C-alpha positions as CSV (number, residue, x, y, z in Angstrom):
1,M,4.7,-17.9,-5.4
2,I,4.1,-20.2,-9.2
3,K,2.2,-23.5,-7.0
4,K,-0.4,-20.4,-5.8
5,G,-0.7,-18.8,-9.6
6,R,0.9,-15.4,-8.2
7,A,3.7,-15.2,-10.9
8,E,4.3,-17.0,-14.1
9,P,6.0,-19.9,-14.9
10,S,8.0,-18.0,-17.2
11,H,10.3,-16.5,-14.4
12,I,11.5,-19.5,-13.2
13,R,12.8,-20.2,-16.9
14,V,14.6,-16.3,-17.2
15,L,15.9,-17.2,-13.4
16,K,17.9,-20.3,-14.3
17,E,18.4,-18.1,-17.7
18,L,19.8,-15.7,-14.6
19,I,21.5,-18.3,-13.8
20,D,23.3,-20.1,-16.1
21,T,25.0,-16.5,-17.9
22,K,26.2,-16.1,-14.8
23,K,28.1,-19.5,-14.6
24,K,28.9,-19.0,-18.0
25,Y,30.2,-15.3,-17.4
26,N,32.5,-17.0,-14.1
27,S,33.7,-19.7,-16.6
28,K,36.5,-19.5,-19.0
29,K,33.6,-19.4,-21.8
30,K,31.8,-16.3,-22.0
31,P,29.1,-15.9,-23.2
32,T,27.7,-13.2,-26.1
33,K,26.5,-9.8,-26.0
34,Y,23.2,-11.0,-27.6
35,E,23.2,-13.8,-25.1
36,I,23.7,-10.8,-21.9
37,E,20.8,-8.3,-23.6
38,D,18.4,-11.1,-23.7
39,V,18.8,-11.8,-20.0
40,R,18.7,-7.9,-19.8
41,K,15.7,-7.6,-20.9
42,N,14.1,-10.6,-19.6
43,V,15.1,-10.4,-15.9
44,S,13.5,-6.6,-16.5
45,S,10.5,-8.3,-17.3
46,V,10.4,-10.1,-13.9
47,I,11.4,-7.3,-11.7
48,N,9.0,-5.0,-13.1
49,R,6.3,-8.2,-12.8
50,L,7.3,-8.3,-8.9
51,I,7.0,-4.8,-8.1
52,E,4.1,-4.5,-8.9
53,Y,2.7,-7.6,-6.9
54,N,4.2,-5.9,-4.3
55,Q,2.2,-2.9,-4.6
56,R,-1.1,-4.4,-5.1
57,C,0.1,-6.9,-2.2
58,E,0.8,-3.3,-0.4
59,I,-2.7,-1.7,-1.7
60,S,-4.8,-3.9,-0.4
61,E,-3.4,-4.2,2.7
62,L,-4.3,-0.4,2.5
63,A,-7.7,-1.2,1.7
64,K,-8.1,-3.2,4.7
65,M,-7.5,-0.6,6.5
66,K,-9.8,1.9,5.5
67,V,-13.2,3.1,6.0
68,K,-14.9,5.8,4.1
69,I,-17.2,8.0,6.3
70,F,-20.1,10.4,4.3
71,Y,-21.7,13.2,6.1
72,Q,-22.6,16.6,5.7
73,D,-20.9,20.2,5.6
74,K,-22.1,23.3,6.5
75,Q,-24.3,23.9,4.1
76,G,-25.5,20.9,3.2
77,K,-23.2,19.4,0.4
78,N,-22.8,15.8,1.4
79,K,-18.6,15.2,2.1
80,H,-16.8,12.2,2.3
81,A,-13.9,11.4,4.4
82,E,-11.1,7.8,4.7
83,I,-10.4,6.9,8.2
84,Y,-7.8,4.9,8.1
85,L,-7.4,2.7,11.4
86,T,-3.7,3.5,13.0
87,N,-3.3,4.5,16.8
88,P,-3.9,7.9,16.3
89,I,-5.9,7.6,13.4
90,V,-5.7,9.1,10.4
91,V,-8.3,11.1,8.9
92,V,-8.1,11.6,5.1
93,S,-10.9,14.2,4.4
94,E,-10.8,16.5,1.5
95,N,-7.5,18.7,1.1
96,L,-7.0,17.7,4.8
97,I,-4.9,15.1,7.1
98,L,-5.8,14.7,10.4
99,K,-5.3,13.2,12.7
100,S,-7.7,11.8,16.6
101,K,-5.2,11.6,19.4
102,N,-6.4,12.0,23.2
103,G,-10.6,12.2,21.4
104,K,-9.3,15.2,19.8
105,I,-8.8,15.6,15.8
106,E,-5.9,17.7,15.7
107,Q,-3.8,18.5,12.5
108,S,-1.2,16.6,10.8
109,N,1.1,16.3,7.0
110,Q,2.2,13.2,4.8
111,Q,5.2,12.5,6.4
112,E,3.3,11.4,9.5
113,M,0.9,10.1,8.2
114,D,2.8,7.5,6.3
115,S,4.7,6.9,8.9
116,L,1.9,5.9,10.6
117,L,0.4,3.2,8.2
118,F,3.9,1.9,7.2
119,A,3.9,1.4,10.7
120,Y,0.7,-0.3,11.5
121,K,0.7,-2.0,8.2
122,N,-0.8,-5.8,9.3
123,K,-1.6,-5.3,12.6
124,P,-5.3,-4.8,13.7
125,S,-6.1,-1.7,15.1
126,I,-9.9,-0.7,16.6
127,L,-11.6,2.2,16.5
128,K,-12.5,3.6,19.8
129,S,-15.4,5.3,20.9
130,E,-13.6,8.4,22.1
131,D,-12.4,8.2,18.8
132,M,-16.1,8.0,17.6
133,K,-17.1,11.0,19.6
134,A,-14.6,13.5,18.1
135,L,-15.3,12.6,14.7
136,K,-18.7,13.0,15.5
137,E,-17.9,16.7,17.3
138,Y,-15.7,17.6,14.1
139,F,-18.0,15.7,11.6
140,G,-21.7,16.2,12.6
141,D,-23.6,13.1,12.4
142,F,-21.9,10.4,9.6
143,D,-22.4,7.0,8.2
144,L,-19.7,4.4,7.5
145,A,-19.4,2.1,4.6
146,A,-15.7,-0.5,4.4
């Protein structure tokens, strides 16, 4: 990760300090409270940065699965919705979570959406013509955007 520029070189130094402190703790020469506290502080910083990196990766994967559509509601106001390319596709529009199943738009919920997004992470998906027809019936004319 460091060679690719995704992590800092100081992370290796901190991990080596952790290993040395662990070895000291198992040997007769015990580390001081200050050494342990310093390593704990540095390791927690590394853990936080790795968690942040993982979250950025997950967000970029979700962005690859997402397509925006722009449409007009019945009052003529411009609105937008997000389509997540899973099987069945998930549509998030204002406060609604919908799914297209067998060419029909149905209500869905947050748990079902999360499970679909987790299951289809890093898997290619296709927006089928029957789903496009169902979206056209539900939203009317719309424009797609990446």
